Backbone as JSON Lines, residues from 0, in Angstrom:
{"i":0,"aa":"M","n":[-7.51,-76.85,-12.74],"ca":[-8.1,-78.45,-12.55],"c":[-6.79,-79.32,-12.85]}
{"i":1,"aa":"E","n":[-6.87,-80.45,-12.53],"ca":[-5.01,-80.83,-12.92],"c":[-5.82,-82.5,-12.7]}
{"i":2,"aa":"G","n":[-4.9,-83.76,-13.26],"ca":[-5.1,-84.81,-13.4],"c":[-4.3,-85.33,-14.89]}
{"i":3,"aa":"V","n":[-4.44,-86.9,-14.34],"ca":[-2.88,-87.25,-15.32],"c":[-3.76,-88.15,-17.34]}
{"i":4,"aa":"L","n":[-2.79,-87.0,-17.81],"ca":[-2.89,-87.26,-19.46],"c":[-1.8,-87.85,-19.91]}
{"i":5,"aa":"W","n":[-2.54,-88.4,-21.17],"ca":[-0.99,-89.55,-21.84],"c":[-0.51,-88.21,-22.98]}
{"i":6,"aa":"K","n":[0.58,-88.08,-22.94],"ca":[1.35,-86.96,-23.89],"c":[2.43,-87.85,-24.6]}
{"i":7,"aa":"W","n":[2.35,-87.23,-25.95],"ca":[2.88,-88.08,-27.28],"c":[4.32,-87.52,-26.71]}
{"i":8,"aa":"T","n":[5.51,-88.03,-26.87],"ca":[7.04,-87.66,-26.57],"c":[7.66,-87.63,-28.11]}
{"i":9,"aa":"N","n":[8.15,-88.87,-28.19],"ca":[8.39,-88.93,-29.38],"c":[8.23,-90.8,-29.6]}
{"i":10,"aa":"Y","n":[9.01,-90.78,-31.53],"ca":[9.0,-91.76,-31.61],"c":[9.54,-93.43,-30.95]}
{"i":11,"aa":"W","n":[10.33,-92.81,-30.23],"ca":[11.39,-94.23,-29.46],"c":[10.27,-94.35,-27.67]}
{"i":12,"aa":"N","n":[9.65,-93.45,-27.33],"ca":[9.25,-93.73,-26.23],"c":[7.38,-93.49,-26.29]}
{"i":13,"aa":"G","n":[6.89,-93.09,-27.42],"ca":[5.16,-92.93,-28.09],"c":[4.85,-92.16,-26.66]}
{"i":14,"aa":"W","n":[3.55,-92.89,-26.07],"ca":[2.64,-92.11,-25.0],"c":[3.44,-92.18,-24.32]}
{"i":15,"aa":"Q","n":[2.86,-91.53,-23.71],"ca":[3.67,-91.25,-21.8],"c":[2.81,-90.48,-20.9]}
{"i":16,"aa":"T","n":[2.43,-91.32,-19.52],"ca":[1.74,-90.42,-18.91],"c":[2.05,-89.53,-18.21]}
{"i":17,"aa":"R","n":[2.04,-88.54,-18.33],"ca":[2.32,-86.75,-17.58],"c":[1.17,-87.09,-16.08]}
{"i":18,"aa":"W","n":[1.54,-86.21,-15.47],"ca":[0.07,-85.13,-14.3],"c":[0.57,-83.69,-15.1]}
{"i":19,"aa":"F","n":[-1.2,-83.35,-15.51],"ca":[-1.23,-82.01,-15.93],"c":[-2.06,-81.07,-14.71]}
{"i":20,"aa":"I","n":[-1.41,-79.85,-14.64],"ca":[-2.47,-78.27,-13.76],"c":[-2.36,-77.51,-14.78]}
{"i":21,"aa":"L","n":[-3.97,-77.29,-14.72],"ca":[-4.48,-76.38,-14.98],"c":[-4.19,-75.19,-14.56]}
{"i":22,"aa":"E","n":[-3.9,-73.85,-14.24],"ca":[-3.91,-73.16,-13.61],"c":[-3.75,-71.21,-13.99]}
{"i":23,"aa":"N","n":[-4.19,-70.25,-13.47],"ca":[-4.21,-69.11,-14.38],"c":[-3.24,-68.84,-15.75]}
{"i":24,"aa":"G","n":[-4.3,-70.0,-16.82],"ca":[-4.27,-69.7,-17.96],"c":[-3.04,-70.11,-19.22]}
{"i":25,"aa":"V","n":[-2.26,-71.36,-18.16],"ca":[-1.28,-72.12,-18.16],"c":[-1.23,-73.76,-17.91]}
{"i":26,"aa":"L","n":[-1.12,-74.42,-18.74],"ca":[-0.87,-75.85,-18.33],"c":[0.19,-76.44,-18.68]}
{"i":27,"aa":"S","n":[0.51,-76.83,-17.6],"ca":[2.17,-76.84,-17.07],"c":[2.17,-78.73,-16.97]}
{"i":28,"aa":"Y","n":[2.95,-79.51,-17.43],"ca":[2.72,-81.16,-16.96],"c":[4.09,-80.8,-16.4]}
{"i":29,"aa":"Y","n":[4.01,-82.56,-15.09],"ca":[4.93,-83.07,-14.83],"c":[5.42,-84.74,-14.91]}
{"i":30,"aa":"K","n":[6.52,-85.07,-14.45],"ca":[6.39,-85.97,-14.75],"c":[5.52,-86.85,-13.91]}
{"i":31,"aa":"S","n":[4.98,-86.95,-12.68],"ca":[4.15,-87.79,-11.96],"c":[3.45,-86.4,-10.56]}
{"i":32,"aa":"Q","n":[2.31,-86.86,-10.21],"ca":[1.91,-85.71,-9.63],"c":[3.36,-85.45,-7.78]}
{"i":33,"aa":"E","n":[4.01,-86.59,-7.63],"ca":[4.66,-87.48,-6.43],"c":[5.96,-85.79,-6.57]}
{"i":34,"aa":"E","n":[6.28,-86.21,-8.06],"ca":[7.24,-84.62,-8.65],"c":[6.97,-83.75,-9.75]}
{"i":35,"aa":"V","n":[5.93,-83.16,-8.3],"ca":[5.21,-81.68,-8.24],"c":[6.45,-80.31,-8.29]}
{"i":36,"aa":"N","n":[7.07,-80.87,-7.15],"ca":[7.4,-79.76,-6.32],"c":[9.23,-80.68,-6.75]}
{"i":37,"aa":"Q","n":[9.22,-80.63,-7.62],"ca":[10.58,-80.31,-8.73],"c":[10.36,-79.45,-9.57]}
{"i":38,"aa":"G","n":[9.75,-79.16,-9.77],"ca":[9.58,-78.3,-10.96],"c":[8.96,-79.08,-12.16]}
{"i":39,"aa":"C","n":[7.82,-77.76,-13.39],"ca":[7.31,-78.73,-14.58],"c":[8.42,-78.91,-15.35]}
{"i":40,"aa":"K","n":[7.9,-80.02,-16.14],"ca":[8.59,-80.19,-17.09],"c":[8.43,-79.67,-18.65]}
{"i":41,"aa":"G","n":[7.47,-78.92,-18.89],"ca":[6.86,-77.63,-19.38],"c":[5.71,-77.39,-19.09]}
{"i":42,"aa":"S","n":[5.3,-76.15,-20.28],"ca":[4.16,-75.89,-19.97],"c":[3.37,-75.24,-21.64]}
{"i":43,"aa":"I","n":[2.5,-74.54,-21.57],"ca":[1.91,-73.67,-22.95],"c":[0.62,-72.58,-22.27]}
{"i":44,"aa":"K","n":[0.5,-71.67,-22.68],"ca":[0.05,-70.77,-22.69],"c":[-1.58,-71.12,-23.58]}
{"i":45,"aa":"V","n":[-2.49,-71.25,-22.38],"ca":[-3.48,-71.77,-23.25],"c":[-4.48,-70.54,-23.87]}
{"i":46,"aa":"Q","n":[-4.26,-69.03,-23.88],"ca":[-4.82,-68.13,-24.08],"c":[-3.82,-68.28,-26.09]}
{"i":47,"aa":"A","n":[-2.6,-68.61,-26.22],"ca":[-2.34,-68.48,-26.99],"c":[-1.96,-69.63,-28.31]}
{"i":48,"aa":"C","n":[-2.22,-70.31,-28.06],"ca":[-2.53,-72.1,-28.61],"c":[-4.08,-72.03,-28.62]}
{"i":49,"aa":"E","n":[-3.7,-72.58,-30.24],"ca":[-5.51,-73.57,-30.84],"c":[-5.78,-74.93,-30.03]}
{"i":50,"aa":"I","n":[-6.75,-75.32,-29.85],"ca":[-7.29,-76.5,-29.36],"c":[-8.01,-77.25,-30.28]}
{"i":51,"aa":"N","n":[-7.32,-78.02,-31.33],"ca":[-7.77,-79.27,-31.99],"c":[-8.19,-80.58,-31.72]}
{"i":52,"aa":"V","n":[-9.24,-81.45,-32.19],"ca":[-10.07,-82.55,-31.87],"c":[-9.59,-83.13,-32.83]}
{"i":53,"aa":"S","n":[-9.5,-84.51,-32.42],"ca":[-9.85,-85.6,-33.34],"c":[-11.33,-85.79,-33.21]}
{"i":54,"aa":"P","n":[-11.43,-86.04,-35.04],"ca":[-13.22,-86.83,-34.97],"c":[-13.52,-88.21,-34.97]}
{"i":55,"aa":"I","n":[-12.02,-88.95,-35.08],"ca":[-11.74,-90.27,-35.1],"c":[-11.53,-91.1,-33.73]}
{"i":56,"aa":"D","n":[-10.75,-90.17,-32.73],"ca":[-9.83,-91.09,-31.48],"c":[-10.47,-89.68,-30.7]}
{"i":57,"aa":"H","n":[-12.03,-90.14,-29.46],"ca":[-12.76,-88.89,-28.85],"c":[-11.74,-88.62,-27.78]}
{"i":58,"aa":"T","n":[-10.83,-89.58,-27.21],"ca":[-9.73,-88.91,-26.6],"c":[-8.62,-87.94,-26.46]}
{"i":59,"aa":"R","n":[-8.21,-87.3,-27.67],"ca":[-7.11,-86.88,-28.05],"c":[-7.91,-85.46,-27.91]}
{"i":60,"aa":"M","n":[-6.66,-84.82,-27.82],"ca":[-6.73,-83.08,-28.33],"c":[-5.58,-82.73,-28.44]}
{"i":61,"aa":"D","n":[-4.87,-81.7,-29.23],"ca":[-3.86,-81.31,-29.53],"c":[-3.73,-79.62,-29.47]}
{"i":62,"aa":"L","n":[-2.52,-79.08,-28.75],"ca":[-3.07,-77.93,-28.28],"c":[-1.4,-77.89,-29.02]}
{"i":63,"aa":"V","n":[-1.61,-76.19,-30.08],"ca":[-1.02,-76.38,-31.05],"c":[-0.95,-74.53,-30.86]}
{"i":64,"aa":"I","n":[0.7,-74.21,-30.64],"ca":[0.8,-72.31,-31.1],"c":[1.87,-72.77,-32.43]}
{"i":65,"aa":"P","n":[1.0,-72.31,-33.93],"ca":[1.67,-72.81,-35.14],"c":[2.93,-71.86,-34.94]}
{"i":66,"aa":"G","n":[3.64,-72.52,-35.24],"ca":[5.12,-72.29,-35.78],"c":[5.97,-72.33,-34.62]}
{"i":67,"aa":"E","n":[4.94,-72.7,-33.5],"ca":[6.6,-72.58,-32.06],"c":[5.98,-73.88,-31.6]}
{"i":68,"aa":"Q","n":[5.16,-74.31,-30.67],"ca":[5.22,-75.46,-29.8],"c":[3.52,-76.1,-30.06]}
{"i":69,"aa":"H","n":[4.36,-77.75,-29.6],"ca":[2.87,-78.22,-29.97],"c":[2.6,-79.32,-28.69]}
{"i":70,"aa":"M","n":[1.55,-79.56,-27.98],"ca":[1.52,-80.35,-27.3],"c":[0.29,-81.99,-27.74]}
{"i":71,"aa":"Y","n":[0.14,-82.74,-27.46],"ca":[-0.53,-83.53,-28.41],"c":[-0.27,-84.54,-27.19]}
{"i":72,"aa":"L","n":[-2.0,-84.76,-26.28],"ca":[-2.84,-85.05,-25.57],"c":[-3.42,-86.47,-25.86]}
{"i":73,"aa":"R","n":[-3.9,-87.26,-24.57],"ca":[-4.88,-88.09,-24.91],"c":[-5.16,-88.18,-23.57]}
{"i":74,"aa":"A","n":[-7.08,-88.74,-22.99],"ca":[-7.61,-88.8,-21.65],"c":[-7.52,-90.07,-21.78]}
{"i":75,"aa":"A","n":[-7.66,-90.78,-21.12],"ca":[-8.29,-91.84,-20.94],"c":[-9.93,-92.25,-21.26]}
{"i":76,"aa":"T","n":[-10.52,-91.21,-21.18],"ca":[-12.13,-91.26,-21.58],"c":[-12.27,-90.05,-22.61]}
{"i":77,"aa":"S","n":[-12.82,-90.66,-23.61],"ca":[-13.9,-89.15,-23.92],"c":[-14.3,-88.28,-23.05]}
{"i":78,"aa":"Q","n":[-15.15,-89.11,-21.98],"ca":[-15.92,-87.78,-20.47],"c":[-14.68,-87.03,-20.18]}
{"i":79,"aa":"E","n":[-14.06,-87.93,-19.87],"ca":[-12.18,-86.71,-19.28],"c":[-11.67,-85.98,-20.31]}
{"i":80,"aa":"R","n":[-11.79,-86.48,-21.18],"ca":[-11.05,-85.56,-22.36],"c":[-12.36,-84.27,-22.62]}
{"i":81,"aa":"Q","n":[-13.67,-84.19,-22.45],"ca":[-14.31,-83.36,-22.76],"c":[-14.03,-82.14,-21.66]}
{"i":82,"aa":"Q","n":[-13.65,-82.75,-20.33],"ca":[-13.9,-82.03,-19.09],"c":[-12.72,-80.72,-18.87]}
{"i":83,"aa":"W","n":[-11.74,-81.71,-19.39],"ca":[-10.45,-81.14,-19.99],"c":[-10.63,-79.59,-21.22]}
{"i":84,"aa":"L","n":[-11.05,-79.31,-22.28],"ca":[-11.45,-78.86,-23.25],"c":[-12.36,-78.29,-22.87]}
{"i":85,"aa":"V","n":[-13.51,-78.01,-21.72],"ca":[-14.05,-77.26,-21.22],"c":[-13.5,-76.64,-20.46]}
{"i":86,"aa":"A","n":[-12.5,-77.15,-19.67],"ca":[-11.03,-76.36,-18.6],"c":[-10.93,-75.3,-19.68]}
{"i":87,"aa":"L","n":[-9.73,-75.85,-20.31],"ca":[-9.16,-74.91,-21.06],"c":[-9.78,-74.1,-22.07]}
{"i":88,"aa":"G","n":[-11.24,-74.33,-22.55],"ca":[-11.98,-73.37,-23.49],"c":[-12.48,-72.37,-22.02]}
{"i":89,"aa":"T","n":[-12.56,-72.55,-20.84],"ca":[-12.96,-71.04,-20.15],"c":[-11.55,-70.21,-19.79]}
{"i":90,"aa":"A","n":[-10.42,-71.39,-19.53],"ca":[-9.36,-71.07,-19.21],"c":[-9.49,-69.38,-19.9]}
{"i":91,"aa":"K","n":[-9.31,-69.65,-21.48],"ca":[-8.95,-69.02,-22.46],"c":[-10.23,-67.85,-22.69]}
{"i":92,"aa":"A","n":[-11.14,-68.72,-22.26],"ca":[-12.57,-66.96,-22.22],"c":[-12.05,-66.26,-21.23]}
{"i":93,"aa":"C","n":[-11.76,-66.64,-19.81],"ca":[-11.06,-65.81,-18.67],"c":[-10.24,-65.24,-19.15]}
{"i":94,"aa":"V","n":[-9.02,-65.58,-19.5],"ca":[-8.23,-64.5,-20.19],"c":[-8.31,-63.03,-21.3]}
{"i":95,"aa":"H","n":[-9.01,-63.53,-22.19],"ca":[-9.79,-62.29,-23.41],"c":[-10.04,-61.53,-21.9]}
{"i":96,"aa":"N","n":[-11.18,-62.12,-20.97],"ca":[-12.26,-60.76,-20.09],"c":[-11.3,-60.44,-19.5]}
{"i":97,"aa":"R","n":[-10.39,-60.53,-19.38],"ca":[-9.61,-59.58,-18.54],"c":[-8.41,-58.64,-19.31]}
{"i":98,"aa":"K","n":[-8.37,-58.79,-20.23],"ca":[-7.95,-58.22,-20.98],"c":[-8.95,-56.64,-21.31]}
{"i":99,"aa":"G","n":[-10.22,-57.11,-21.55],"ca":[-11.05,-55.96,-21.65],"c":[-11.12,-54.92,-23.29]}
{"i":100,"aa":"K","n":[-10.79,-54.06,-23.24],"ca":[-10.7,-52.99,-24.52],"c":[-9.61,-53.72,-25.45]}
{"i":101,"aa":"E","n":[-8.37,-53.95,-24.7],"ca":[-7.16,-54.62,-25.58],"c":[-8.01,-56.13,-26.21]}
{"i":102,"aa":"T","n":[-8.82,-56.61,-25.96],"ca":[-9.23,-57.67,-26.47],"c":[-10.06,-57.16,-27.63]}
{"i":103,"aa":"L","n":[-10.59,-56.2,-27.6],"ca":[-11.75,-55.63,-28.83],"c":[-10.78,-55.44,-29.95]}
{"i":104,"aa":"K","n":[-9.54,-54.38,-29.54],"ca":[-8.87,-54.11,-30.4],"c":[-7.75,-54.88,-31.34]}
{"i":105,"aa":"N","n":[-7.99,-55.99,-30.8],"ca":[-6.5,-57.27,-31.35],"c":[-7.19,-57.99,-32.22]}
{"i":106,"aa":"P","n":[-6.44,-57.26,-33.35],"ca":[-6.91,-58.0,-35.17],"c":[-7.55,-59.43,-34.76]}
{"i":107,"aa":"D","n":[-6.7,-60.42,-34.04],"ca":[-6.44,-62.06,-34.0],"c":[-7.95,-62.5,-33.5]}
{"i":108,"aa":"S","n":[-8.43,-61.89,-32.14],"ca":[-9.32,-61.62,-31.61],"c":[-10.55,-62.38,-31.91]}
{"i":109,"aa":"L","n":[-10.96,-62.05,-33.48],"ca":[-12.24,-62.74,-33.72],"c":[-11.48,-63.85,-34.43]}
{"i":110,"aa":"K","n":[-10.61,-64.33,-34.73],"ca":[-10.3,-65.7,-35.32],"c":[-10.17,-66.57,-34.25]}
{"i":111,"aa":"T","n":[-9.35,-66.04,-33.18],"ca":[-9.94,-66.5,-32.03],"c":[-10.64,-67.75,-31.45]}
{"i":112,"aa":"K","n":[-11.85,-66.31,-31.19],"ca":[-13.19,-66.57,-31.07],"c":[-13.37,-67.75,-31.6]}
{"i":113,"aa":"K","n":[-13.12,-67.41,-33.29],"ca":[-14.16,-68.5,-34.28],"c":[-13.35,-69.63,-34.23]}
{"i":114,"aa":"S","n":[-11.93,-69.97,-33.4],"ca":[-11.39,-71.31,-33.56],"c":[-12.18,-71.64,-32.79]}
{"i":115,"aa":"E","n":[-12.56,-71.22,-31.36],"ca":[-12.9,-71.36,-29.88],"c":[-14.25,-72.15,-30.58]}
{"i":116,"aa":"L","n":[-14.81,-71.54,-31.1],"ca":[-16.63,-71.58,-31.68],"c":[-16.58,-73.01,-32.46]}
{"i":117,"aa":"K","n":[-15.56,-73.28,-33.15],"ca":[-15.98,-74.52,-33.62],"c":[-15.45,-75.65,-32.85]}
{"i":118,"aa":"L","n":[-14.58,-75.53,-31.93],"ca":[-14.24,-76.63,-31.3],"c":[-15.06,-76.45,-30.2]}
{"i":119,"aa":"Y","n":[-16.57,-76.07,-29.72],"ca":[-17.51,-76.31,-28.44],"c":[-18.61,-76.77,-29.54]}
{"i":120,"aa":"C","n":[-18.48,-76.29,-30.95],"ca":[-19.62,-76.85,-31.56],"c":[-18.99,-78.47,-32.14]}
{"i":121,"aa":"D","n":[-17.94,-78.76,-32.41],"ca":[-17.22,-80.33,-32.46],"c":[-17.59,-80.99,-31.15]}
{"i":122,"aa":"L","n":[-17.03,-80.62,-29.82],"ca":[-17.81,-80.88,-28.74],"c":[-19.2,-81.43,-28.93]}
{"i":123,"aa":"L","n":[-20.15,-80.38,-28.82],"ca":[-21.31,-80.43,-28.91],"c":[-21.91,-81.58,-29.67]}
{"i":124,"aa":"M","n":[-22.16,-81.94,-30.86],"ca":[-21.87,-83.07,-31.68],"c":[-20.87,-84.21,-31.49]}
{"i":125,"aa":"Q","n":[-20.33,-83.75,-31.17],"ca":[-19.86,-85.13,-30.14],"c":[-20.64,-86.01,-28.96]}
{"i":126,"aa":"Q","n":[-21.04,-84.93,-28.23],"ca":[-21.29,-85.71,-26.62],"c":[-23.09,-85.74,-27.16]}
{"i":127,"aa":"V","n":[-23.6,-85.03,-27.95],"ca":[-25.09,-85.22,-28.52],"c":[-25.04,-86.98,-29.45]}
{"i":128,"aa":"H","n":[-24.11,-86.84,-29.94],"ca":[-24.15,-88.45,-30.92],"c":[-23.71,-89.43,-29.45]}
{"i":129,"aa":"V","n":[-22.9,-89.57,-28.14],"ca":[-22.82,-90.35,-27.02],"c":[-24.44,-90.87,-26.08]}
{"i":130,"aa":"I","n":[-25.16,-89.2,-26.26],"ca":[-25.86,-89.16,-25.79],"c":[-26.95,-90.48,-26.97]}
{"i":131,"aa":"K","n":[-26.66,-90.09,-27.85],"ca":[-27.87,-91.18,-28.91],"c":[-27.5,-92.48,-28.86]}
{"i":132,"aa":"N","n":[-25.98,-92.99,-29.13],"ca":[-25.94,-93.81,-28.7],"c":[-25.99,-94.71,-27.18]}
{"i":133,"aa":"S","n":[-26.18,-93.46,-26.09],"ca":[-26.4,-94.84,-24.97],"c":[-28.15,-95.0,-24.68]}
{"i":134,"aa":"A","n":[-28.62,-94.27,-26.01],"ca":[-30.07,-94.05,-25.27],"c":[-30.78,-95.87,-26.15]}
{"i":135,"aa":"Q","n":[-29.9,-95.34,-27.68],"ca":[-29.63,-97.05,-28.39],"c":[-28.89,-98.14,-28.59]}
{"i":136,"aa":"A","n":[-28.61,-98.39,-26.73],"ca":[-27.71,-99.35,-26.5],"c":[-28.32,-100.53,-26.55]}
{"i":137,"aa":"V","n":[-27.57,-102.08,-27.23],"ca":[-28.29,-102.86,-27.91],"c":[-28.97,-103.54,-26.25]}
{"i":138,"aa":"D","n":[-27.73,-103.21,-25.19],"ca":[-28.23,-103.87,-23.48],"c":[-28.53,-103.05,-23.3]}
{"i":139,"aa":"G","n":[-29.37,-102.41,-23.3],"ca":[-30.62,-101.41,-22.59],"c":[-30.01,-99.49,-22.21]}
{"i":140,"aa":"L","n":[-30.4,-99.28,-21.86],"ca":[-29.98,-98.14,-21.39],"c":[-28.96,-97.67,-20.5]}
{"i":141,"aa":"E","n":[-28.05,-97.11,-20.83],"ca":[-26.61,-96.85,-20.23],"c":[-26.63,-95.35,-19.19]}
{"i":142,"aa":"I","n":[-27.59,-95.3,-18.34],"ca":[-27.62,-94.48,-17.24],"c":[-26.73,-93.59,-17.27]}
{"i":143,"aa":"E","n":[-25.48,-94.44,-16.3],"ca":[-24.53,-93.77,-16.1],"c":[-23.43,-92.78,-16.98]}
{"i":144,"aa":"K","n":[-23.64,-93.65,-18.3],"ca":[-23.04,-92.94,-19.37],"c":[-23.75,-91.85,-20.19]}
{"i":145,"aa":"M","n":[-24.6,-91.99,-19.55],"ca":[-25.45,-90.63,-20.4],"c":[-26.07,-88.99,-19.64]}
{"i":146,"aa":"D","n":[-26.14,-90.0,-18.54],"ca":[-26.27,-88.38,-16.95],"c":[-24.68,-88.15,-17.81]}
{"i":147,"aa":"E","n":[-23.51,-88.35,-17.41],"ca":[-21.86,-87.48,-17.7],"c":[-22.38,-86.63,-18.65]}
{"i":148,"aa":"A","n":[-22.72,-87.32,-20.32],"ca":[-22.71,-86.65,-21.77],"c":[-23.52,-85.81,-21.29]}
{"i":149,"aa":"T","n":[-24.76,-85.56,-20.36],"ca":[-25.84,-84.53,-20.03],"c":[-24.72,-83.21,-19.64]}
{"i":150,"aa":"R","n":[-24.77,-84.03,-18.65],"ca":[-23.63,-82.68,-17.75],"c":[-23.13,-82.04,-18.5]}
{"i":151,"aa":"L","n":[-21.9,-82.63,-18.97],"ca":[-21.49,-82.01,-20.17],"c":[-22.08,-81.32,-21.39]}
{"i":152,"aa":"L","n":[-22.86,-81.44,-21.84],"ca":[-23.86,-81.56,-22.95],"c":[-24.33,-79.81,-22.42]}
{"i":153,"aa":"G","n":[-24.53,-79.76,-21.24],"ca":[-24.97,-78.1,-20.33],"c":[-23.77,-77.11,-20.2]}
{"i":154,"aa":"V","n":[-22.81,-78.02,-19.37],"ca":[-21.53,-76.3,-19.54],"c":[-21.15,-76.38,-20.99]}
{"i":155,"aa":"T","n":[-21.0,-77.71,-21.96],"ca":[-20.32,-76.72,-23.13],"c":[-21.85,-75.96,-23.88]}
{"i":156,"aa":"C","n":[-23.09,-76.24,-24.03],"ca":[-23.85,-75.18,-24.47],"c":[-23.52,-73.71,-23.83]}
{"i":157,"aa":"D","n":[-23.69,-74.15,-22.58],"ca":[-23.38,-73.1,-21.9],"c":[-22.02,-71.49,-22.25]}
{"i":158,"aa":"T","n":[-20.93,-71.89,-22.39],"ca":[-19.73,-72.07,-22.36],"c":[-19.46,-71.55,-24.46]}
{"i":159,"aa":"F","n":[-20.22,-72.41,-25.48],"ca":[-20.33,-72.32,-27.09],"c":[-21.46,-70.72,-26.79]}
{"i":160,"aa":"I","n":[-22.76,-70.38,-25.67],"ca":[-23.38,-69.3,-26.4],"c":[-22.11,-67.72,-26.06]}
{"i":161,"aa":"K","n":[-22.27,-68.31,-24.5],"ca":[-21.28,-67.43,-24.45],"c":[-19.96,-67.15,-25.09]}
{"i":162,"aa":"T","n":[-19.23,-67.83,-25.48],"ca":[-18.61,-67.42,-26.57],"c":[-18.92,-67.11,-28.0]}
{"i":163,"aa":"L","n":[-20.06,-67.6,-28.18],"ca":[-21.39,-67.27,-29.4],"c":[-21.07,-65.05,-29.11]}
{"i":164,"aa":"D","n":[-21.75,-64.95,-28.53],"ca":[-21.5,-63.39,-27.98],"c":[-20.51,-63.08,-28.01]}
{"i":165,"aa":"E","n":[-19.97,-63.45,-27.63],"ca":[-18.79,-62.69,-27.36],"c":[-17.9,-62.48,-29.32]}
{"i":166,"aa":"C","n":[-18.23,-63.27,-29.73],"ca":[-17.56,-63.75,-31.23],"c":[-18.47,-62.12,-31.92]}
{"i":167,"aa":"M","n":[-19.87,-62.41,-31.48],"ca":[-20.31,-61.39,-31.98],"c":[-20.37,-59.81,-31.91]}
{"i":168,"aa":"K","n":[-20.42,-59.4,-30.83],"ca":[-19.81,-58.01,-30.1],"c":[-18.02,-57.59,-30.44]}
{"i":169,"aa":"L","n":[-17.49,-58.96,-31.22],"ca":[-16.09,-58.6,-31.71],"c":[-16.29,-58.51,-32.96]}
{"i":170,"aa":"S","n":[-16.93,-59.29,-33.76],"ca":[-17.28,-58.93,-35.26],"c":[-18.4,-57.86,-35.79]}
{"i":171,"aa":"A","n":[-18.72,-57.35,-34.18],"ca":[-19.31,-55.87,-34.45],"c":[-18.6,-54.33,-34.27]}
{"i":172,"aa":"N","n":[-17.37,-55.04,-33.76],"ca":[-16.65,-54.06,-33.36],"c":[-15.79,-54.09,-34.4]}
{"i":173,"aa":"V","n":[-15.6,-55.06,-34.87],"ca":[-14.13,-54.75,-36.38],"c":[-15.4,-54.01,-37.55]}
{"i":174,"aa":"M","n":[-16.4,-54.2,-37.59],"ca":[-16.61,-53.95,-38.41],"c":[-17.69,-52.14,-38.03]}
{"i":175,"aa":"F","n":[-17.45,-51.58,-37.5],"ca":[-17.26,-50.11,-36.43],"c":[-16.28,-49.93,-36.49]}
{"i":176,"aa":"E","n":[-15.34,-50.19,-36.64],"ca":[-13.84,-49.78,-36.79],"c":[-13.56,-49.79,-38.29]}
{"i":177,"aa":"T","n":[-13.72,-50.27,-39.4],"ca":[-13.51,-50.64,-40.35],"c":[-14.49,-49.54,-41.0]}
{"i":178,"aa":"T","n":[-15.71,-48.94,-40.76],"ca":[-16.84,-48.41,-41.82],"c":[-15.96,-46.51,-40.85]}
{"i":179,"aa":"I","n":[-15.84,-46.71,-39.6],"ca":[-14.93,-45.07,-39.57],"c":[-13.49,-44.93,-40.43]}
{"i":180,"aa":"S","n":[-12.85,-45.77,-40.22],"ca":[-11.66,-45.78,-40.7],"c":[-12.01,-45.5,-42.34]}
{"i":181,"aa":"N","n":[-12.79,-46.21,-42.93],"ca":[-13.21,-45.92,-44.63],"c":[-14.13,-44.34,-44.91]}
{"i":182,"aa":"E","n":[-14.13,-43.76,-43.94],"ca":[-15.43,-42.68,-44.19],"c":[-14.5,-41.15,-44.47]}
{"i":183,"aa":"T","n":[-14.75,-40.6,-45.23],"ca":[-14.01,-39.1,-45.71],"c":[-14.87,-38.08,-45.59]}
{"i":184,"aa":"T","n":[-14.23,-37.0,-45.04],"ca":[-14.42,-36.04,-45.03],"c":[-14.2,-34.28,-46.32]}
{"i":185,"aa":"L","n":[-14.46,-34.65,-47.14],"ca":[-14.75,-33.81,-48.28],"c":[-14.29,-31.96,-47.48]}
{"i":186,"aa":"P","n":[-13.16,-31.03,-47.66],"ca":[-13.18,-30.04,-47.08],"c":[-13.92,-28.98,-47.53]}
{"i":187,"aa":"P","n":[-14.21,-28.58,-46.81],"ca":[-14.87,-27.05,-46.4],"c":[-15.22,-26.55,-48.04]}
{"i":188,"aa":"I","n":[-15.68,-25.28,-48.59],"ca":[-15.73,-24.1,-49.26],"c":[-15.38,-22.88,-48.64]}
{"i":189,"aa":"T","n":[-14.22,-22.38,-48.64],"ca":[-14.59,-21.61,-47.62],"c":[-14.96,-20.42,-48.51]}
{"i":190,"aa":"N","n":[-15.6,-19.26,-47.22],"ca":[-15.53,-17.83,-48.36],"c":[-14.66,-16.9,-48.66]}
{"i":191,"aa":"K","n":[-13.21,-17.34,-48.71],"ca":[-12.22,-16.84,-49.46],"c":[-12.79,-17.36,-50.74]}
{"i":192,"aa":"K","n":[-12.61,-18.79,-50.87],"ca":[-12.81,-19.12,-52.75],"c":[-13.62,-18.64,-53.54]}
{"i":193,"aa":"I","n":[-14.66,-18.62,-52.1],"ca":[-16.44,-17.98,-53.11],"c":[-15.87,-16.4,-53.21]}
{"i":194,"aa":"L","n":[-15.19,-15.44,-52.66],"ca":[-15.45,-14.27,-52.79],"c":[-14.01,-14.14,-54.2]}
{"i":195,"aa":"N","n":[-12.79,-14.87,-54.4],"ca":[-12.08,-14.47,-55.37],"c":[-12.62,-15.07,-56.38]}
{"i":196,"aa":"R","n":[-13.62,-16.46,-56.26],"ca":[-14.26,-16.3,-57.44],"c":[-15.5,-15.13,-58.1]}
{"i":197,"aa":"S","n":[-15.94,-14.64,-57.37],"ca":[-16.93,-13.49,-57.12],"c":[-16.34,-12.32,-58.47]}
{"i":198,"aa":"H","n":[-15.16,-12.23,-57.85],"ca":[-13.96,-10.75,-57.83],"c":[-13.34,-11.27,-59.58]}
{"i":199,"aa":"S","n":[-13.27,-12.52,-59.75],"ca":[-12.38,-13.16,-60.84],"c":[-13.57,-13.29,-62.23]}
{"i":200,"aa":"G","n":[-15.13,-13.25,-61.83],"ca":[-15.76,-13.02,-62.76],"c":[-16.35,-11.07,-63.2]}
{"i":201,"aa":"K","n":[-15.89,-10.86,-62.09],"ca":[-16.46,-9.02,-62.89],"c":[-15.39,-8.72,-63.68]}
{"i":202,"aa":"T","n":[-13.64,-9.41,-63.26],"ca":[-13.03,-8.44,-64.24],"c":[-13.37,-9.01,-65.75]}
C-alpha cells in the first residue's frame, strides 16, 4: 500500500505531507512521490511497533517503538486511516506467520497480539459508530459513506477474528509450557535402598 499521509515533523514545521510506502513489513516515507527514487527519509518496522489510534481524532494514528522510535501520522479522512490501519495490521500478522514456531516461543508475542487485538476492537467500535451516524443522518441516508464503512467493517472483522485466533493459540502455548516447567518428578526408590533398610532392621 502507498499514499499520502501527514507526518508530524517538529513544533516549527508542524504537520507535513509525505509519501508513504508499506512493503515487506516496513513502512517507509519520502518527501514526495516524485522523489521516491532519491531514497526514503525514514522507515519503521511494522512488526516491532505499537499502533495506537486516537479516540478523538479519527484521522490520526501513532506508530511507536517504545524508547526508540515514533511516527505521528494523520490521514486525510477517517476512512483512509482505517485502510492504512488494516494494511499495517495485516503486515504485522504476515510477519508473525512467517516466523512460525519461533513466534510461539517468543514471550513478547502474546503481548503484541493483545495490542493488535485492542487496536482492531477500537477500529470496530469506530466503524460501527460511523455506520450508525450515516444511517441516522439528518439530511438522509449517506449511502456512499455507509458503503465505505461497511466494506472496511468486514475487512476489520476478518482481521480481528484471525488475530483473536492467533492470540488464543499463543495463550494456550504459554500455559502449556508453564505447566511443563512447573512439573517435578520425584526420584524413584531403588532396590538398593530397600535392601539396605531390610539389612539394618535385622542387626
